[in-house]
C-alpha positions in Angstrom: -5.8 5.9 -32.9 -3.3 3.8 -35.0 -4.0 0.9 -32.6 -7.8 1.3 -33.1 -7.3 1.3 -36.9 -5.4 -2.0 -36.7 -8.2 -3.5 -34.6 -10.8 -2.3 -37.1 -8.9 -4.1 -39.9 -8.7 -7.2 -37.7 -12.4 -7.2 -37.1 -13.2 -6.9 -40.8 -10.8 -9.7 -41.6 -12.7 -12.0 -39.2 -16.0 -11.2 -40.7 -14.7 -11.6 -44.3 -13.8 -15.3 -43.7 -17.4 -16.3 -42.7 -20.8 -16.4 -44.4 -22.9 -13.3 -44.9 -20.6 -10.8 -43.2 -21.8 -7.3 -42.4 -20.1 -4.3 -40.7 -21.0 -0.9 -39.3 -19.0 2.0 -38.1 -20.6 4.6 -35.8 -19.4 7.7 -34.0 -21.1 9.9 -31.4 -20.5 13.2 -29.6 -22.1 14.1 -26.3 -21.8 17.1 -24.0 -23.3 18.2 -20.7 -23.2 21.5 -18.8 -24.9 22.7 -15.6 -24.7 23.7 -12.0 -22.6 21.0 -10.3 -23.8 19.8 -6.9 -21.8 19.6 -3.7 -20.5 16.1 -3.2 -17.0 14.7 -2.4 -16.9 11.5 -4.4 -18.4 12.1 -7.8 -17.4 13.4 -11.2 -19.2 14.4 -14.4 -18.1 14.1 -18.0 -18.3 17.4 -19.8 -18.0 15.9 -23.2 -17.4 12.5 -24.8 -16.4 11.4 -28.3 -17.1 7.7 -29.1 -16.1 5.6 -32.1 -17.6 2.1 -32.4 -17.1 -0.7 -35.0 -19.4 -3.7 -35.2 -19.0 -6.6 -37.6 -21.4 -9.6 -37.8 -21.2 -12.9 -39.5 -23.1 -16.2 -39.2 -25.6 -18.7 -40.6 -29.3 -19.4 -40.2 -28.6 -21.1 -36.9 -26.1 -18.8 -35.2 -24.6 -15.3 -35.4 -21.4 -13.8 -34.1 -20.9 -10.1 -33.6 -17.5 -8.5 -32.9 -17.5 -5.0 -31.3 -14.7 -2.5 -30.8 -14.9 1.0 -29.4 -12.8 4.0 -28.4 -14.0 6.8 -26.1 -12.3 10.1 -25.6 -13.6 11.8 -22.5 -13.1 15.3 -21.2 -13.9 14.8 -17.5 -14.8 17.3 -14.8 -13.3 16.4 -11.5 -14.0 19.7 -9.7 -16.4 17.9 -7.3 -14.0 15.1 -6.4 -12.0 16.3 -3.3 -8.8 14.7 -2.0 -7.2 15.3 1.4 -3.4 15.2 2.0 -1.8 13.9 5.2 -1.8 17.4 6.7 -5.6 17.8 6.2 -5.4 20.1 3.2 -8.4 19.6 0.8 -8.0 20.2 -2.9 -10.0 19.4 -6.0 -8.8 16.5 -8.2 -9.3 18.8 -11.2 -6.2 20.7 -10.0 -4.1 17.6 -11.0 -6.1 16.2 -13.9 -7.7 18.3 -16.6 -6.6 16.7 -19.9 -8.8 14.3 -22.0 -8.8 10.6 -21.1 -9.3 7.6 -23.4 -10.9 4.2 -22.9 -10.6 1.2 -25.3 -13.5 -1.3 -25.5 -14.0 -4.7 -27.1 -16.7 -7.3 -27.1 -18.1 -10.3 -28.8 -21.7 -11.6 -28.9 -22.7 -15.2 -29.9 -26.3 -16.2 -30.7 -27.4 -19.8 -31.2 -31.1 -20.7 -31.3 -32.6 -19.6 -28.0 -29.3 -18.8 -26.3 -27.0 -15.8 -26.3 -23.6 -15.2 -24.8 -21.6 -11.9 -24.6 -18.2 -11.0 -23.4 -17.2 -7.3 -22.9 -14.1 -5.6 -21.7 -12.7 -2.1 -21.4 -9.3 -0.7 -20.4 -8.1 2.9 -19.7 -5.7 3.9 -22.4 -4.3 7.3 -21.2 -3.2 9.1 -18.1 -6.1 9.1 -15.6 -6.6 9.2 -11.8 -8.6 6.0 -12.1 -6.5 3.6 -14.3 -7.9 0.1 -14.6 -10.1 -2.3 -16.5 -13.6 -3.8 -16.6 -14.7 -7.3 -17.8 -18.2 -8.7 -18.1 -19.8 -12.0 -19.2 -23.6 -12.3 -19.9 -25.6 -15.4 -20.8 -29.3 -15.5 -21.6 -32.0 -18.0 -22.6 -35.2 -16.9 -24.3 -38.3 -19.1 -24.0 -40.3 -17.7 -26.9 -43.3 -19.9 -26.2 -43.7 -18.6 -22.7 -42.6 -15.0 -23.6 -39.8 -15.1 -21.0 -36.1 -14.4 -20.9 -33.6 -15.5 -18.2 -30.1 -14.0 -17.9 -27.0 -14.2 -15.7 -24.2 -11.7 -15.6 -20.8 -11.7 -14.0 -18.5 -8.7 -14.0 -15.3 -7.5 -12.5 -13.9 -4.0 -12.4 -10.5 -3.0 -11.0 -9.4 0.6 -10.8 -6.9 2.6 -8.8 -8.0 5.5 -6.7 -6.3 8.9 -6.0 -4.3 9.1 -2.8 -6.3 10.7 -0.1 -6.2 10.6 3.7 -8.9 10.6 6.5 -9.0 10.6 10.3 -10.2 7.3 11.6 -13.2 8.0 13.8 -12.4 5.0 16.1 -8.6 5.6 16.6 -8.4 9.3 15.7 -5.3 8.5 13.6 -4.7 9.8 10.1 -4.9 6.9 7.6 -4.8 6.4 3.9 -8.1 5.9 2.2 -8.4 2.7 0.0 -6.3 3.2 -3.1 -8.0 0.4 -5.1 -11.6 -0.2 -6.0 -12.0 -3.9 -7.0 -15.5 -5.1 -7.4 -17.0 -8.5 -8.4 -20.7 -8.3 -9.2 -23.2 -11.1 -10.0 -26.8 -10.6 -11.1 -29.7 -12.7 -12.3 -32.7 -11.3 -14.2 -36.1 -12.6 -15.4 -38.0 -10.7 -18.1 -41.6 -11.7 -18.8 -44.2 -10.5 -21.4 -47.4 -10.2 -19.5 -49.7 -9.3 -22.4 -49.7 -7.7 -25.8 -49.2 -4.3 -24.0 -47.3 -5.1 -20.8 -43.8 -6.4 -19.9 -42.0 -6.8 -16.6 -38.5 -7.5 -15.4 -37.1 -8.6 -12.0 -33.4 -8.5 -11.2 -31.4 -9.5 -8.1 -27.7 -8.6 -7.6 -24.8 -8.9 -5.2 -21.3 -7.5 -5.2 -18.0 -7.9 -3.3 -15.5 -5.0 -2.8 -12.8 -6.5 -0.7 -10.5 -3.5 -0.6 -12.8 -0.4 -0.6 -16.3 -1.0 0.7 -18.5 -3.7 2.4 -20.3 -6.2 0.1 -23.9 -5.3 -0.9 -27.0 -7.0 -2.2 -30.0 -5.6 -3.9 -33.0 -6.1 -6.2 -34.8 -4.1 -8.8 -38.2 -4.5 -10.5 -39.6 -2.7 -13.5 -42.8 -2.9 -15.6 -43.8 -1.2 -18.8 -47.3 -0.6 -20.3 -48.1 0.4 -23.9 -51.0 2.8 -23.2 -51.6 3.4 -26.9 -49.8 2.7 -30.2 -47.7 5.8 -29.6 -47.5 6.2 -25.8 -46.0 4.1 -23.0 -45.6 4.2 -19.2 -42.6 2.7 -17.5 -42.1 2.2 -13.8 -39.1 1.0 -11.7 -38.3 0.4 -8.0 -35.2 -0.9 -6.3 -33.2 -1.4 -3.1 -29.6 -1.9 -2.2 -28.1 -2.8 1.2 -24.5 -3.0 2.4 -23.8 -6.0 4.6 -23.4 -5.1 8.3 -20.6 -6.4 10.4 -18.0 -6.4 7.6 -14.9 -4.2 7.5 -15.3 -0.4 7.0 -12.2 0.9 5.2 -12.7 4.6 5.7 -14.6 7.1 7.9 -18.0 6.4 6.3 -20.7 4.2 7.8 -22.9 1.5 6.1 -25.1 2.6 3.3 -28.6 1.7 2.2 -30.5 3.0 -0.8 -34.0 2.7 -2.3 -35.3 4.3 -5.5 -38.3 4.7 -7.7 -38.7 5.9 -11.2 -41.6 6.7 -13.5 -41.3 7.6 -17.2 -43.9 8.6 -19.7 -42.8 8.2 -23.3 -44.4 9.4 -26.6 -43.3 8.1 -30.0 -45.6 9.7 -32.6 -43.4 8.2 -35.4 -40.2 6.2 -35.9 -38.2 9.4 -36.3 -39.4 11.2 -33.1 -39.7 10.4 -29.4 -40.2 12.5 -26.3 -40.1 11.3 -22.7 -40.6 12.8 -19.2 -39.0 11.0 -16.3 -39.4 11.5 -12.5 -36.9 9.8 -10.2 -36.6 9.7 -6.5 -33.9 8.1 -4.4 -33.4 7.8 -0.6 -29.9 7.1 0.8 -29.1 6.5 4.4 -25.8 6.1 6.2 -25.3 4.6 9.7 -23.5 6.6 12.3 -19.7 6.2 12.5 -17.6 7.7 15.2 -18.6 11.4 15.6 -20.6 11.3 12.3 -24.4 11.1 13.0 -26.8 9.0 11.0 -27.6 10.7 7.7 -30.6 10.4 5.3 -30.7 12.1 2.0 -33.6 12.2 -0.4 -33.2 13.5 -3.9 -35.9 14.1 -6.5 -35.0 14.4 -10.2 -37.2 15.5 -13.2 -35.8 15.0 -16.7 -37.2 15.8 -20.1 -35.6 14.2 -23.2 -36.4 14.4 -26.9 -34.8 12.3 -29.7 -35.0 12.4 -33.5 -33.4 10.0 -36.0 -32.7 9.7 -39.7 -31.4 6.9 -41.8 -27.9 7.0 -40.5 -28.0 9.5 -37.6 -29.6 10.1 -34.2 -29.8 13.3 -32.2 -30.9 13.7 -28.5 -31.3 16.7 -26.2 -32.0 16.5 -22.4 -32.8 18.8 -19.5 -32.5 17.6 -16.0 -33.1 19.1 -12.6 -32.5 17.7 -9.1 -33.5 18.8 -5.6 -32.5 17.2 -2.3 -33.7 17.6 1.3 -30.2 19.0 2.2 -30.8 22.0 -0.1 -28.6 20.6 -2.9 -29.8 21.7 -6.3 -28.5 20.6 -9.7 -29.5 21.6 -13.3 -28.0 20.1 -16.4 -28.4 20.4 -20.1 -27.1 17.7 -22.4 -26.9 16.8 -26.1 -25.7 13.8 -28.0 -25.3 13.1 -31.7 -24.4 9.8 -33.3 -24.1 8.6 -36.9 -23.1 5.6 -38.9 -20.5 5.7 -41.6 
């Protein structure tokens, strides 16, 4: 925390040397609990404490915003299973159960119709997934046409816990990939269709040279303001792993498609309620003695939010059901405020 305090002083000093500086400190606390589902490669965060500092400065023609953040996360790795060389399976939570921390920093630059953002994060404590993430985003807004075009490039690099598997082709015990390096590129087009409708189309691709095959995908979304206080939002997407590339473990190639529908009510600035239905279909090609797999999961979520002058509170209930018999129910709450 002493390092974070020094960074806060540095951000304020940058803003103080420019015209019309402003600054904001915000903190938030979130927590989730529920019946965890059966999966071997996922984890959930039981609680998160976040501290963020934003400082802005600029003129009539351009604006610069500096952002710093610190997250303290209490993870739940009970669903992440690892296998030793002898074939013994244990939960990652047996090795890691202490809070973890992540430091974040970013800068936004706005000039006329253009915007540029750089973001980065770095693990700052003992964790089974040490590493970093960096992201660059550029956007151009054509106000006359009601359109916005953006490009994004990101890189994440994290170590993975040691775990072994039996190669279905050679039947030899091998080490799973111990590094997850991903380079991702995306392009998006947002368009105002009318006074009450807006759409977005995004295409993306990613390379993961040490863990999984590269993939490509696309997502489209559209939103309608039904009345002054209600809105309907829809989204569909697909993702496809490139065939013929190297498989680094005992899993086959994956495809995914998804659809989402959300109905939102905002009777006033202070209150909003939304109901969301989400369905996703995942398929995996056969590999060795593993047959082809197809898993469909439906999720229903209800969320309510209320806000005051310097605070915001949200509560959420979520339930999921899959064709495999998997069931999941979660309750969540988050509270944030500005100092």
